[in-house]
C-alpha positions in Angstrom: 81.2 111.2 150.6 84.0 110.9 148.0 84.5 113.5 145.4 86.9 112.7 142.6 88.0 115.3 140.0 90.7 115.4 137.4 92.4 118.8 137.6 95.1 120.7 135.8 97.7 122.0 138.3 98.2 125.7 137.4 101.7 127.3 137.5 100.9 129.0 140.8 100.0 125.5 142.3 96.7 126.8 143.8 93.5 124.8 143.5 89.9 125.8 144.2 87.5 123.0 144.9 83.7 123.3 144.6 81.8 120.8 146.7 78.2 119.6 146.2 75.5 121.6 148.0 74.6 118.4 150.0 77.7 118.9 152.1 76.8 121.2 155.0 78.7 124.4 155.6 81.1 124.2 158.5 84.2 122.4 159.5 85.0 119.2 157.5 88.0 116.9 157.2 89.5 117.1 153.7 91.9 114.5 152.4 93.8 115.2 149.1 95.5 112.4 147.2 97.6 113.4 144.2 98.4 110.9 141.5 100.1 112.6 138.6 98.8 111.5 135.3 101.4 110.0 133.0 102.3 112.4 130.2 101.0 111.4 126.8 103.9 111.0 124.5 103.2 112.6 121.1 104.7 110.6 118.4 106.1 112.2 115.4 104.8 111.1 112.0 108.1 109.4 111.4 107.7 107.4 114.6 104.1 106.4 113.7 105.4 105.2 110.4 108.1 103.1 112.0 105.6 101.7 114.5 103.6 100.2 111.7 106.4 97.7 111.3 106.4 96.7 115.0 106.1 92.9 115.3 106.0 92.2 111.6 109.1 89.9 111.8 108.0 87.9 114.8 107.0 84.9 112.6 110.0 85.2 110.2 112.0 82.1 109.8 115.2 84.3 110.0 114.5 84.7 113.7 113.6 81.2 114.7 115.7 79.6 117.4 117.7 81.0 120.2 117.7 84.9 120.1 121.1 85.1 121.8 122.6 82.7 119.2 121.0 84.7 116.3 122.6 87.9 117.7 126.0 86.3 118.0 125.8 85.1 114.4 124.8 88.6 113.2 127.6 90.3 115.2 130.1 87.8 113.8 129.1 88.8 110.3 129.5 92.5 111.3 132.9 91.9 113.0 134.4 90.0 110.0 133.3 91.8 106.9 136.3 90.3 105.0 134.8 86.8 105.2 132.1 87.7 102.7 134.6 88.6 100.1 136.7 85.3 100.2 
């Protein structure tokens, strides 16, 4: 018989397990497998607002083509701000 329970590990790291009455009293082999649950990340309101924009530029013509070349062009603009004023 397999018993699966989701538990909260208390600060003292001690667990008490209740087993169904169908399991007879006496010696038994017990196997414990612990798979820590991933922590749920609480997002701030600001982060939720930012996430609304996630993916909104994926079909933008400004980002068509080779992503590496687009980045190079953008960086070139940043590195040479004086070119804009000529």
